[in-house]
N, C-alpha and C positions, 0 to 999 in steps of 0.2 A: 452558534453551534446548534445543530439540529438535535443531537442526542441529549444534550444538557437539558433541553426543554422537557424531555421525557422524565428524567430523573427518577427512574424506576428501579426498585429493588431487584427485579429479575435481571435487568441490564447490568446493574452493579455485580450481581452474582456471576453473570457470564464473564465479565471482564476480570473479576477476581479469580475465577476458575482458570482462565487463560494465563494469568500471571503465575499460577502454581505450576505450570508445565515447565519441566526442567531441561528439555532438549527437543530437537527436531523430531525424533522418533515419537516422543509423547504427543507432540503436536499432530503428527500424522494420525495417531490413534484417536485422539480427541476430535479433530476436525472431520475425520472419516465418519464418526458417529453423528456429529452435529450437522454437517452440511452435505449437500449433493456434490458430486464431482464438478458439475457446471458452476456451482456457487464458489467452490474453492478456486477453480480456474479463473473465474471472473475477478475475484479478489487479487489473485497473484498477477493477473494481466494488468490491472489498474496500478499495482505497485511497480511493475516493470515499466509501464507508460510513464509514471512519475519519475522513475530513475532516468529514463531516456530523455525526458523533457529537461530534467536537471542537468543533463550533459549536452543540452542544446541540439538534440537530434530534430530533424524535420518531421512534420506530420507524415509525409510519405515514407520516410525511413521507419517510423514507429509503426505505421499501419502495415508495412511489408513484413517487418520482423515479428510483430506481436499478433497480427490479425485483428487488432482493435479497430473499431469503427472511428470515424472522425468525431462522432458525437461523444464517444467515450474519451477520446484524447482531449477534446475541448473541455469536458467536465473535469477531468483530472487537472488540466492546465488552470482552470478557474479556481480549483481548490488550492493549487500551488500559489496562485497569485493573490487570492482573496480569502482563503480558508484559514484554518487554525494552525497551519504548519505541521500537521500530523505526519504527512508523507515525508517531509523534510526531516523531522525529528527522527523517525525510524530509519530512513536511509542514511542519514549522517552517522547514526550510531552503528550502522553496518559498514560505514566507510564507503558508501556507494552513491553519494549525491554530489553533484557539482562537477566541475572540470577535473580531469585526471590530475592536473598539477595541484589543485586544491586538496585532493585526497592525500597526496604525497607530503603535504606540509604538516599534517597532523602527527 
């Protein structure tokens, strides 16, 4: 994990601050102050790419629907295959990862 190598108190503070947010509206307020519109769009695009890869969409489908480059799609796929399962963790908790039938089993 790249971020664990940093093990920085300011990064801990950032994550702890995010964990204090109670709803989507508070997230909009916080992230509007913290990030540029492009940064937020990039983060949300990567999450959507991960969701679509988890549902076995093709690169062409993902590129068309999200506007993500093949480089971005490849990077997200590499994280899904060899990363720390962060995308999977978040998307599963949202009920949005894997096949439609898998989500209905929960």
